[in-house]
C-alpha positions as CSV (number, residue, x, y, z in Angstrom):
1,X,116.6,92.8,96.1
2,X,117.4,95.4,98.8
3,X,119.8,98.2,97.8
4,X,120.8,101.3,99.5
5,X,123.3,102.4,97.3
6,X,122.8,105.9,95.5
7,X,123.7,104.5,92.0
8,X,120.8,102.0,92.4
9,X,118.4,104.2,94.0
10,X,118.7,106.9,91.4
11,X,118.6,104.2,88.7
12,X,114.9,102.8,90.0
13,X,113.9,106.3,90.3
14,X,115.0,107.4,86.7
15,X,113.4,104.3,85.1
16,X,110.3,105.0,87.1
17,X,110.2,108.6,86.1
18,X,110.7,107.6,82.5
19,X,107.7,105.2,82.6
20,X,105.4,107.5,84.3
21,X,106.3,110.3,81.7
22,X,105.7,108.2,78.8
23,X,102.2,107.2,80.2
24,X,101.6,110.6,81.4
25,X,102.0,112.0,78.1
26,X,99.6,109.4,76.7
27,X,97.3,110.2,79.5
28,X,97.2,114.0,78.8
29,X,96.6,113.5,75.0
30,X,93.7,111.1,75.5
31,X,92.1,113.5,78.1
32,X,92.4,116.1,75.6
33,X,90.9,114.0,73.1
34,X,88.1,112.7,75.5
35,X,87.4,115.7,77.1
36,X,88.5,118.9,75.3
37,X,88.1,122.3,77.2
38,X,88.5,120.5,80.7
39,X,91.0,122.3,82.7
40,X,92.8,122.7,86.1
41,X,92.1,120.2,88.8
42,X,89.5,118.1,87.3
43,X,91.5,117.6,84.0
44,X,94.6,116.8,86.2
45,X,91.9,114.2,87.9
46,X,91.1,112.8,84.7
47,X,94.9,112.3,83.5
48,X,95.7,110.3,86.6
49,X,92.8,108.2,85.9
50,X,93.8,107.6,82.8
51,X,97.5,107.4,83.3
52,X,96.8,104.8,86.2
53,X,94.4,103.0,84.0
54,X,97.2,102.7,81.0
55,X,99.9,101.4,83.9
56,X,97.6,98.7,85.3
57,X,96.8,97.6,81.7
58,X,100.5,97.7,81.0
59,X,101.7,95.6,83.9
60,X,98.6,93.2,83.1
61,X,99.7,92.4,79.7
62,X,103.4,92.3,80.5
63,X,102.6,90.1,83.6
64,X,100.1,87.7,81.9
65,X,102.7,86.5,79.3
66,X,105.7,85.9,82.3
67,X,107.8,88.9,81.2
68,X,107.4,90.8,84.3
69,X,111.0,92.6,84.3
70,X,111.9,95.9,84.7
71,X,113.0,96.0,81.1
72,X,109.8,94.8,79.4
73,X,107.4,96.8,81.8
74,X,109.6,99.7,80.8
75,X,109.5,99.3,77.0
76,X,106.2,98.5,76.8
77,X,105.4,101.0,79.1
78,X,107.0,103.8,77.1
79,X,105.4,102.0,73.8
80,X,101.9,102.2,75.3
81,X,102.3,105.7,76.4
82,X,103.8,107.2,73.3
83,X,101.5,105.5,71.2
84,X,98.3,106.5,72.7
85,X,99.6,109.7,73.0
86,X,100.4,110.0,69.1
87,X,97.2,108.6,68.1
88,X,95.0,110.4,70.4
89,X,95.0,113.8,68.5
90,X,93.1,116.5,70.5
91,X,89.7,117.5,69.0
92,X,89.7,121.1,69.5
93,X,89.0,123.7,72.2
94,X,85.7,122.4,73.8
95,X,83.8,123.9,76.4
96,X,84.7,122.2,79.8
97,X,82.5,122.3,82.9
98,X,82.1,125.4,85.0
99,X,84.8,126.8,86.9
100,X,83.3,129.7,89.3
101,X,86.3,132.1,90.9
102,X,87.5,131.0,94.2
103,X,88.6,133.6,96.5
104,X,92.1,133.4,97.7
105,X,91.0,132.9,101.2
106,X,89.4,129.6,100.6
107,X,92.0,128.4,98.4
108,X,94.5,129.4,101.3
109,X,92.1,127.5,103.8
110,X,91.8,124.1,101.6
111,X,95.4,124.1,101.2
112,X,96.3,124.2,104.9
113,X,93.3,121.9,105.7
114,X,94.7,119.2,103.2
115,X,98.3,119.8,104.2
116,X,97.2,119.2,107.9
117,X,95.6,115.9,106.9
118,X,98.7,114.8,105.0
119,X,100.8,115.6,107.9
120,X,98.9,113.8,110.1
121,X,99.0,110.9,107.9
122,X,102.8,111.2,107.6
123,X,103.3,110.4,111.2
124,X,102.2,106.8,110.8
125,X,103.6,106.6,107.5
126,X,107.2,107.4,109.1
127,X,106.6,104.6,111.6
128,X,106.0,101.9,108.9
129,X,109.5,103.6,107.4
130,X,110.8,103.0,110.7
131,X,110.0,99.4,111.4
132,X,108.0,98.0,108.3
133,X,104.5,97.3,107.4
134,X,103.1,94.9,110.0
135,X,99.0,95.3,109.8
136,X,97.6,92.0,109.3
137,X,96.2,92.5,105.8
138,X,99.7,93.7,104.5
139,X,101.6,90.6,105.9
140,X,98.8,88.2,105.3
141,X,98.3,89.0,101.4
142,X,98.7,92.6,100.2
143,X,102.3,92.5,100.2
144,X,103.1,88.7,99.7
145,X,100.9,88.9,96.3
146,X,103.3,91.9,95.2
147,X,106.2,90.1,95.9
148,X,105.3,86.9,94.4
149,X,104.5,89.0,91.0
150,X,108.2,89.8,90.9
151,X,109.4,86.4,92.0
152,X,107.7,84.6,89.5
153,X,107.9,87.5,86.7
154,X,104.4,86.8,86.0
155,X,100.8,88.1,87.0
156,X,97.4,86.7,87.5
157,X,98.4,83.4,89.5
158,X,96.9,82.2,92.7
159,X,99.0,82.4,95.7
160,X,97.2,80.4,98.4
161,X,98.0,82.0,101.5
162,X,96.0,79.6,104.2
163,X,92.9,77.3,104.2
164,X,90.4,80.0,105.5
165,X,86.9,80.7,104.2
166,X,87.7,84.1,102.7
167,X,89.8,82.7,99.9
168,X,91.7,85.8,99.7
169,X,94.0,84.6,96.7
170,X,90.8,85.4,94.5
171,X,90.8,89.1,95.8
172,X,91.3,91.6,93.0
173,X,94.8,93.2,93.3
174,X,95.2,96.6,91.4
175,X,96.9,97.7,94.7
176,X,99.2,94.7,94.9
177,X,100.0,95.3,91.2
178,X,101.1,98.5,91.9
179,X,103.2,97.8,95.0
180,X,104.9,94.8,92.5
181,X,106.1,97.8,90.1
182,X,107.6,99.6,93.2
183,X,109.4,96.5,94.2
184,X,110.3,95.9,90.4
185,X,112.2,98.9,90.0
186,X,113.4,99.9,93.1
187,X,114.5,96.2,93.9
188,X,112.9,96.8,97.3
189,X,109.7,97.5,99.1
190,X,110.8,101.1,100.0
191,X,108.1,102.6,98.3
192,X,105.1,100.9,99.7
193,X,104.6,102.4,103.1
194,X,104.7,105.7,101.0
195,X,101.9,104.7,98.4
196,X,99.0,105.3,100.5
197,X,99.9,109.2,101.2
198,X,99.5,109.5,97.4
199,X,96.0,108.1,97.7
200,X,95.2,110.3,100.2
201,X,96.3,113.5,97.9
202,X,94.0,111.7,95.2
203,X,91.1,111.7,97.3
204,X,91.3,115.3,98.3
205,X,91.8,116.1,94.9
206,X,88.6,114.2,93.8
207,X,86.7,116.0,96.5
208,X,87.9,119.3,95.2
209,X,86.7,118.3,92.1
210,X,83.3,117.3,92.9
211,X,82.4,120.6,94.6
212,X,84.4,122.6,92.0
213,X,81.5,123.3,89.0
214,X,79.3,124.7,92.2
215,X,81.9,126.9,93.9
216,X,81.9,124.2,96.9
217,X,85.3,122.5,96.4
218,X,86.8,123.6,99.6
219,X,83.5,122.5,101.6
220,X,83.7,119.4,99.8
221,X,87.4,118.8,100.3
222,X,87.7,119.3,103.8
223,X,84.5,117.0,104.4
224,X,86.4,114.4,102.7
225,X,89.7,115.4,104.7
226,X,87.5,114.9,108.0
227,X,86.7,111.4,106.8
228,X,90.6,110.5,105.9
229,X,91.4,112.0,109.5
230,X,89.2,109.9,111.5
231,X,90.9,106.4,113.1
232,X,88.9,104.1,110.8
233,X,91.5,105.4,108.0
234,X,94.1,107.2,110.1
235,X,95.4,104.0,112.1
236,X,95.0,101.4,109.0
237,X,96.2,103.1,106.0
238,X,98.9,105.1,106.0
239,X,102.4,103.4,106.3
240,X,101.2,100.1,105.4
241,X,99.6,98.4,102.3
242,X,96.1,98.0,102.9
243,X,94.0,99.3,100.0
244,X,90.9,100.9,101.2
245,X,92.2,104.5,100.3
246,X,93.0,103.5,96.8
247,X,89.5,101.9,96.3
248,X,88.1,105.1,97.7
249,X,90.2,107.4,95.3
250,X,88.6,105.7,92.3
251,X,85.2,105.6,93.7
252,X,85.5,109.4,94.3
253,X,87.1,110.1,91.0
254,X,84.3,108.4,89.1
255,X,81.6,110.6,90.8
256,X,83.7,113.7,90.2
257,X,84.4,113.0,86.3
258,X,80.2,112.3,86.4
259,X,79.3,115.5,88.1
260,X,81.8,117.3,85.9
261,X,80.4,115.8,82.7
262,X,76.8,116.7,83.6
263,X,77.8,120.2,84.4
264,X,79.6,120.5,81.0
265,X,76.6,119.4,79.2
266,X,74.4,121.6,81.0
267,X,76.5,124.5,80.2
268,X,76.7,123.7,76.7
269,X,73.0,123.2,75.9
270,X,72.3,126.6,78.1
271,X,74.5,128.4,75.6
272,X,72.7,128.6,71.8
273,X,75.6,129.6,70.1
274,X,77.9,127.2,71.3
275,X,79.6,124.5,68.8
276,X,80.0,122.0,71.8
277,X,76.4,121.8,71.8
278,X,75.9,121.4,67.9
279,X,78.3,118.5,67.8
280,X,76.5,115.3,66.9
281,X,79.5,112.8,67.4
282,X,81.7,112.4,70.4
283,X,85.7,111.5,70.7
284,X,86.7,108.8,68.1
285,X,83.3,109.3,66.4
286,X,81.4,107.9,68.9
287,X,77.7,108.9,69.7
288,X,77.5,111.6,71.8
289,X,75.5,111.4,75.2
290,X,73.4,114.1,76.3
291,X,73.5,113.5,80.3
292,X,77.3,113.3,80.7
293,X,79.2,113.7,77.3
294,X,81.0,110.6,75.9
295,X,84.3,111.4,77.1
296,X,83.6,111.8,80.8
297,X,81.5,108.8,80.7
298,X,84.3,106.5,79.7
299,X,86.8,108.4,82.1
300,X,84.3,107.7,84.5
301,X,83.7,104.1,84.1
302,X,87.4,103.7,83.8
303,X,87.8,104.9,87.6
304,X,85.1,102.5,88.5
305,X,86.8,99.8,87.1
306,X,90.0,100.6,88.7
307,X,88.2,100.8,92.2
308,X,86.4,97.4,91.5
309,X,89.8,95.9,90.7
310,X,91.3,97.3,93.9
311,X,88.8,96.3,96.7
312,X,86.2,93.5,96.7
313,X,84.2,95.6,99.2
314,X,83.6,98.2,96.7
315,X,81.4,95.9,94.8
316,X,78.0,97.2,96.3
317,X,78.5,100.6,96.0
318,X,80.1,100.4,92.2
319,X,77.0,98.2,91.4
320,X,74.9,100.8,92.7
321,X,76.7,103.7,90.8
322,X,76.4,101.3,87.7
323,X,72.8,100.9,88.1
324,X,72.3,104.4,88.7
325,X,74.4,105.9,85.6
326,X,72.3,103.5,83.4
327,X,68.9,105.0,85.3
328,X,69.5,108.7,84.9
329,X,70.7,108.3,81.1
330,X,68.1,109.4,78.7
331,X,65.7,106.4,77.8
332,X,67.3,106.4,74.2
333,X,70.7,106.3,75.7
334,X,70.8,103.5,78.3
335,X,71.7,100.7,76.2
336,X,75.0,102.1,74.9
337,X,75.4,103.6,78.1
338,X,75.2,100.3,79.6
339,X,77.9,99.0,77.1
340,X,80.2,102.1,77.3
341,X,80.3,101.4,81.3
342,X,80.7,97.8,81.0
343,X,83.8,98.3,79.2
344,X,85.4,100.8,81.4
345,X,84.6,98.3,84.1
346,X,86.2,95.4,82.4
347,X,89.4,97.6,81.3
348,X,90.2,98.9,84.9
349,X,89.0,95.7,86.9
350,X,88.0,92.8,84.5
351,X,91.5,91.2,84.6
352,X,91.1,89.7,88.2
353,X,87.6,88.5,87.6
354,X,88.5,86.8,84.5
355,X,91.5,85.5,86.0
356,X,88.8,84.1,88.8
357,X,86.5,82.5,86.4
358,X,89.3,80.6,84.9
359,X,90.4,79.3,87.9
360,X,87.0,78.7,89.4
361,X,84.9,76.6,86.7
362,X,83.7,80.3,85.1
363,X,83.1,81.6,88.3
364,X,84.4,85.1,88.6
365,X,83.0,85.6,92.1
366,X,84.0,82.5,93.8
367,X,83.2,83.8,97.3
368,X,79.5,83.1,96.5
369,X,79.6,79.6,96.9
370,X,77.4,77.4,97.3
371,X,75.8,78.6,94.3
372,X,74.8,77.7,90.5
373,X,78.4,78.4,89.6
374,X,81.2,76.2,91.4
375,X,83.6,77.9,93.8
376,X,86.3,76.8,96.3
377,X,85.3,74.0,98.9
378,X,86.7,75.8,101.9
379,X,86.2,74.9,105.3
380,X,84.1,77.2,107.2
381,X,87.2,78.7,109.0
382,X,87.5,82.5,109.7
383,X,89.8,84.6,111.8
384,X,86.6,86.1,112.9
385,X,83.3,85.0,112.5
386,X,81.8,86.9,109.9
387,X,78.9,88.6,111.7
388,X,77.5,91.9,110.4
389,X,76.1,95.0,111.9
390,X,72.5,94.2,110.9
391,X,73.2,90.8,112.9
392,X,73.1,93.3,116.2
393,X,71.0,95.7,115.1
394,X,68.5,95.1,118.0
395,X,71.1,94.1,120.5
396,X,71.0,96.7,123.2
397,X,74.3,95.2,124.8
398,X,76.3,94.9,121.7
399,X,75.5,98.3,120.6
400,X,76.5,99.5,124.1
401,X,79.4,97.7,124.7
402,X,80.9,97.8,121.3
403,X,79.3,99.7,118.8
404,X,79.4,103.0,120.7
405,X,82.8,102.6,122.1
406,X,84.1,101.6,118.8
407,X,82.5,104.6,117.0
408,X,83.9,107.0,119.6
409,X,87.6,105.4,119.0
410,X,87.1,105.6,115.0
411,X,85.3,109.1,115.0
412,X,86.2,110.6,118.4
413,X,83.6,112.2,121.0
414,X,81.8,114.0,118.3
415,X,81.0,111.0,116.3
416,X,77.3,111.4,116.4
417,X,77.5,114.6,115.1
418,X,79.4,113.6,112.3
419,X,77.3,110.6,111.4
420,X,74.1,112.7,111.6
421,X,75.4,115.4,109.3
422,X,76.5,112.9,106.6
423,X,73.7,110.5,106.9
424,X,71.2,113.3,107.2
425,X,73.0,115.3,104.4
426,X,72.4,111.9,102.2
427,X,68.7,111.9,102.6
428,X,68.3,115.6,101.8
429,X,70.5,115.4,98.5
430,X,68.0,112.3,97.4
431,X,65.2,114.8,98.0
432,X,66.5,118.0,97.2
433,X,69.3,117.8,94.9
434,X,69.6,120.0,91.5
435,X,70.4,117.6,89.0
436,X,69.8,113.8,88.5
437,X,73.5,112.7,88.6
438,X,73.9,114.5,92.2
439,X,70.5,112.9,93.3
440,X,71.6,109.4,91.8
441,X,74.9,109.8,93.7
442,X,73.2,110.4,96.9
443,X,70.9,107.4,96.2
444,X,74.5,105.6,95.9
445,X,75.8,106.8,99.2
446,X,72.5,105.7,100.9
447,X,72.9,102.6,99.5
448,X,76.6,102.3,100.4
449,X,75.4,102.8,104.0
450,X,72.5,100.3,103.9
451,X,74.8,97.9,102.4
452,X,77.6,98.5,105.2
453,X,75.0,96.9,107.6
454,X,74.7,93.5,105.8
455,X,78.4,93.3,104.8
456,X,80.3,90.2,106.2
457,X,82.7,91.0,108.9
458,X,81.6,94.4,109.7
459,X,81.1,93.2,113.3
460,X,83.3,90.1,113.3
461,X,84.0,88.0,116.2
462,X,82.0,85.2,118.6
463,X,78.8,85.9,118.8
464,X,77.7,88.6,120.9
465,X,81.2,89.9,120.9
466,X,82.4,91.8,117.8
467,X,85.8,92.3,118.3
468,X,86.2,93.4,114.7
469,X,83.8,96.2,114.7
470,X,85.8,99.0,115.2
471,X,88.6,97.9,113.0
472,X,86.2,97.1,109.8
473,X,84.4,100.8,110.2
474,X,86.3,101.5,107.3
475,X,83.9,99.7,105.2
476,X,81.7,102.7,105.8
477,X,83.5,104.7,104.3
478,X,82.6,104.9,100.7
479,X,79.0,105.9,101.8
480,X,80.4,108.7,104.5
481,X,83.4,109.9,101.8
482,X,80.5,110.5,98.8
483,X,77.8,111.5,101.3
484,X,79.8,114.2,102.8
485,X,81.4,115.2,99.2
486,X,78.0,116.1,97.6
487,X,76.3,117.5,100.6
488,X,77.6,121.3,99.9
489,X,76.0,120.8,96.2
490,X,72.9,120.9,97.6
491,X,70.9,124.2,96.0
492,X,69.4,124.8,100.1
493,X,73.2,125.0,101.3
494,X,74.4,127.4,98.6
495,X,72.1,130.2,99.3
496,X,72.9,133.4,101.5
497,X,75.5,132.7,104.5
498,X,74.7,128.9,104.4
499,X,78.0,127.8,102.5
500,X,80.0,129.8,104.9
501,X,78.0,128.1,107.6
502,X,78.3,124.4,106.5
503,X,82.0,125.2,105.7
504,X,82.6,126.7,109.3
505,X,81.2,123.3,110.6
506,X,83.2,120.8,108.9
507,X,86.4,123.0,109.7
508,X,85.7,122.9,113.4
509,X,85.0,118.7,113.0
510,X,88.4,118.5,111.2
511,X,90.0,120.7,113.7
512,X,88.8,118.8,116.7
513,X,89.7,115.3,115.0
514,X,93.3,116.9,114.3
515,X,93.8,118.8,117.8
516,X,92.8,115.7,119.8
517,X,94.7,113.3,118.3
518,X,97.7,111.7,119.9
519,X,100.1,111.3,116.6
520,X,101.6,114.7,117.1
521,X,103.2,113.5,120.4
522,X,106.2,111.8,118.4
523,X,108.4,114.9,118.4
524,X,110.9,112.8,116.3
525,X,108.7,112.6,113.4
526,X,107.6,116.0,113.2
527,X,109.8,117.5,110.7
528,X,109.5,114.7,108.6
529,X,105.7,114.8,108.7
530,X,105.5,118.4,108.0
531,X,108.1,118.3,104.8
532,X,106.3,115.4,103.3
533,X,102.9,117.0,103.5
534,X,104.2,120.1,102.2
535,X,106.0,118.5,99.5
536,X,102.7,116.3,98.3
537,X,100.1,119.0,98.8
538,X,101.4,122.7,99.3
539,X,104.1,122.4,96.6
540,X,102.0,121.3,93.9
541,X,98.7,123.6,94.7
542,X,101.0,127.2,95.2
543,X,103.0,126.1,92.0
544,X,99.7,125.7,90.1
545,X,98.4,129.0,91.7
546,X,101.5,131.1,90.8
547,X,101.3,129.8,87.6
548,X,97.7,130.8,86.7
549,X,98.5,134.2,88.1
550,X,101.3,134.8,85.5
551,X,104.4,134.4,87.9
552,X,107.5,133.8,85.7
553,X,107.4,130.0,85.1
554,X,111.3,129.6,85.3
555,X,110.8,130.5,88.7
556,X,108.1,128.3,89.5
557,X,109.9,125.4,87.7
558,X,112.8,126.1,89.6
559,X,111.3,126.0,92.9
560,X,109.6,122.9,92.1
561,X,112.9,121.0,90.8
562,X,114.5,122.4,94.2
563,X,111.6,120.8,96.3
564,X,111.9,117.4,94.3
565,X,115.9,117.2,94.8
566,X,115.4,117.8,98.4
567,X,113.1,115.3,98.5
568,X,115.1,112.7,96.4
569,X,117.8,113.3,98.8
570,X,116.0,113.1,101.9
571,X,114.4,110.1,100.4
572,X,117.7,108.1,99.9
573,X,118.1,108.8,103.8
574,X,115.3,107.2,104.4
575,X,115.6,104.1,102.1
576,X,118.8,103.4,103.9
577,X,116.9,103.9,107.3
578,X,114.1,101.6,106.1
579,X,116.5,99.1,104.9
580,X,118.3,98.6,108.2
581,X,115.3,99.0,110.5
582,X,112.8,97.1,108.5
583,X,111.5,93.8,110.3
584,X,114.1,93.7,113.2
585,X,113.0,91.7,116.3
586,X,113.7,94.6,118.8
587,X,111.0,97.1,117.1
588,X,108.3,94.5,116.4
589,X,104.9,95.9,117.8
590,X,103.2,94.3,120.5
591,X,100.3,92.7,119.1
592,X,102.6,90.5,116.9
593,X,102.3,87.0,118.3
594,X,105.3,85.6,120.2
595,X,107.6,83.5,118.6
596,X,106.6,85.2,115.2
597,X,109.4,88.0,115.5
598,X,112.3,85.5,116.6
599,X,111.4,83.3,113.7
600,X,111.5,86.5,111.2
601,X,115.1,87.3,112.8
602,X,116.4,83.9,111.5
603,X,114.7,84.3,107.8
604,X,115.7,87.7,107.6
605,X,119.4,86.5,107.2
606,X,118.3,84.0,104.4
607,X,118.5,84.5,100.7
608,X,116.6,82.7,98.2
609,X,115.3,79.9,100.1
610,X,112.2,78.1,99.7
611,X,110.5,78.3,102.8
612,X,107.2,76.0,104.4
613,X,104.9,77.5,106.5
614,X,102.3,75.5,108.8
615,X,99.7,76.9,111.3
616,X,97.4,79.9,110.4
617,X,99.3,82.0,112.4
618,X,102.4,81.8,110.2
619,X,99.9,82.5,107.2
620,X,98.9,85.7,108.4
621,X,102.5,87.1,109.2
622,X,104.0,85.2,106.3
623,X,105.6,88.5,104.6
624,X,107.7,88.8,107.4
625,X,109.8,85.9,106.1
626,X,110.4,86.9,102.8
627,X,114.0,88.1,103.9
628,X,115.6,91.5,103.7
629,X,116.2,91.2,100.0
630,X,112.4,89.6,99.4
631,X,114.2,86.8,97.6
632,X,112.9,84.0,99.9
633,X,109.8,82.0,98.4
634,X,107.4,81.4,101.3
635,X,104.2,79.3,100.8
636,X,101.9,78.0,103.5
637,X,101.5,74.1,103.3
638,X,97.9,73.2,102.4
639,X,95.8,70.4,100.1
640,X,94.9,72.0,96.6
641,X,91.7,71.2,95.2
642,X,89.6,71.9,92.3
643,X,88.1,75.6,91.5
644,X,90.5,77.5,94.1
645,X,90.0,75.1,96.8
646,X,92.9,75.1,99.7
647,X,92.3,72.9,102.8
648,X,94.5,72.3,105.6
649,X,96.4,69.0,105.6
650,X,95.4,66.7,108.7
651,X,97.8,63.9,107.9
652,X,101.4,63.4,108.8
653,X,102.3,61.5,105.5
654,X,100.6,64.0,103.3
655,X,102.5,66.8,104.7
656,X,105.7,65.4,104.6
657,X,105.1,64.6,100.8
658,X,103.9,68.1,100.3
659,X,107.2,69.6,101.9
660,X,109.1,67.1,99.5
661,X,107.3,68.2,96.6
662,X,108.1,72.1,97.2
663,X,111.6,71.2,97.6
664,X,111.6,73.5,100.5
665,X,114.7,74.5,102.7
666,X,113.0,75.7,105.8
667,X,109.8,74.8,107.8
668,X,107.9,77.4,110.2
669,X,105.5,75.9,112.3
670,X,103.3,78.1,114.7
671,X,100.2,77.5,116.9
672,X,96.5,77.9,115.3
673,X,95.6,81.7,115.3
674,X,92.1,80.3,117.7
675,X,94.4,78.8,120.2
676,X,98.1,80.4,120.6
677,X,98.7,78.2,123.6
678,X,98.3,74.6,121.8
679,X,101.2,73.2,119.9
680,X,100.6,72.7,116.3
681,X,100.6,69.0,115.0
682,X,103.2,70.0,112.2
683,X,105.6,70.1,114.5
684,X,105.1,66.3,115.6
685,X,105.1,65.5,111.9
686,X,108.6,66.6,111.0
687,X,110.9,66.7,114.1
688,X,111.2,62.8,114.1
689,X,112.9,62.8,110.5
690,X,116.4,62.9,110.5
691,X,116.5,65.4,107.7
692,X,114.6,67.9,109.7
693,X,116.9,70.0,112.1
694,X,115.4,72.3,114.6
695,X,117.0,75.6,114.2
696,X,115.4,77.4,117.4
697,X,112.0,77.1,119.1
698,X,110.3,80.6,120.4
699,X,107.0,80.2,122.2
700,X,105.4,77.5,120.4
701,X,106.9,78.8,116.9
702,X,109.9,76.5,115.6
703,X,112.1,76.8,113.0
704,X,113.3,73.9,111.0
705,X,116.0,73.3,108.4
706,X,115.2,70.7,105.8
707,X,118.3,69.2,104.5
708,X,116.6,66.6,102.3
709,X,113.4,64.6,101.6
710,X,111.3,63.8,104.8
711,X,110.4,60.0,104.8
712,X,106.3,59.8,104.6
713,X,106.8,56.3,105.5
714,X,108.5,57.4,108.9
715,X,105.1,58.6,110.3
716,X,104.2,55.0,110.9
717,X,106.5,55.6,114.0
718,X,104.0,57.9,115.5
719,X,101.2,56.8,117.4
720,X,97.8,56.9,115.6
721,X,96.9,60.2,117.5
722,X,100.3,62.0,116.6
723,X,99.8,60.8,112.7
724,X,96.7,62.8,112.4
725,X,95.6,66.2,113.5
726,X,93.7,69.5,112.8
727,X,96.2,72.2,112.4
728,X,93.4,74.3,112.6
729,X,92.0,72.8,115.7
730,X,88.2,73.0,115.7
731,X,87.6,72.8,112.0
732,X,84.5,70.4,110.7
733,X,85.6,68.1,108.3
């Protein structure tokens, strides 16, 4: 699948461009039908949500019937975009939400701040483009899911990654679906390290739209930029396939659409002679809602569904948002509000939960097991024990030795000020917000903060040693982002000089985060980082401002085309660098277990091979074995049971039969993740068979070439102790 030719590169970009153009046409026309009168940034935000919703549904429809090929996706996507666009005729001018004038100074400050955050993210992005994506979630399940969609030409199946309790094969996979689309058309994963840069820009746009009706878009955007710039996201999102930032974008987008919808309805009802205020029906003849308007409610619910279909950790914040939307609706509208909102949730994320129910006896949330509905019967095995922050809330030793240092590493030395500003602000929003919707969003942010304390894995690790706390503070991001975005909307903070004081505070905090970062030390990345940030943020913002100020359109379009042409040319050079440097043994990060890079070096040279994995360490790094062209089919070997159960195989004969059934060409074994010094039992089970040839062994990781079926009866030659073993060492059977 890999390519570095100009023709293939341009073909992939052109096909994606045609697909996006058709879907964009449909999204624009649908937005004009649902949200007439909306203009500027908030209209673009709604169109992005609608366009991505159309794209996700297109990929699901094509993939679920086994036609997941570039041609079919292109045909169905174009048909969907053009069909929706032609059917969704605009309804008229509309009134739109308030759009107070913004000074040139604030626009310039906001653009500089957003560009700086994007440039900061571009440093680890370029590291990903240089070496490949190595973070655990990406190699464990994010990218394997995406690659398997393309290999199988189908979407919705279960890829059993390893036999841990987490059952990650049931996770919602909107993010992986979009990564797979990039692989499908580009024939490689070059776009994957870049995708989170797009979600960064989307989060900043949504933040601006949250504050825009109240003339505080700059403060909201810079505040969200502050959270994005903290190490809890900066070190784990850009340049990799982790999907937290995608879920956050849709979460913020839902809030922004609701706020603007409420602002529009308030504006309409305050204008006595407004035709919009006299309309009795909404788009497509649907009843009009007094709180948000029908169109905003539908678009916001789609955004919420896309967020839920991306990240299971968004379940608590989105559950609170769902209840909040229904509660703040007028009593006579609550049933219809619930139905419309449920429709958007299902459209945006329902596919994965229906898939779960079909594979787990009707259980859409199979992790909730045991319970009234059957689920996977997994062993009690974790990478780290799933302790919560609440488990240690009164443990001064853990707080002092783990929580405080972790917060300092994630937020910098000013972390008490950052958290106090946001958490204190949430309380004041709930108490003093001007409108029911903003107050409701304050409650949602507060609930998300409390839910974080009780979320499994937030203090992952052995009892008394939550080593996973620092990495998983990212689960706190929904509360922090929404909280800081709605804080400037408080009426008490929009009086006199107070807006500028709050703006100065968030600017100072962001400046401290940017200045003290060591990301800037990589001098070689600076030109590329600045260029990528300018292309992503500054170019569209400046082009929009020039058009608004009646600058000659031909000059603006010419400038944008020149920037895109330069980005396209540079992109091809970076693609070649990426494909040449991706997953090389000599550039592997230090945290990758010894032996895994050497095994990766062997599989990099393989094509179209079936590769079996044994030992949980291989499961966590399985994407590294897909080969340079992503054609190797990689599968962890385990025992598949009912309701999505996947357990380790503990007997030699059964393991050999599983290898034979899968017609595997290679086997990679590695020590279990809980003790890298203990040899895996799978090695003993296969090495004595004449059809198993050892290719190489590195630090306990072994690569075998399987030249024919293994003999299960040959296991009788082993001692009873050798014939059985626990690949995960310490599991309870």
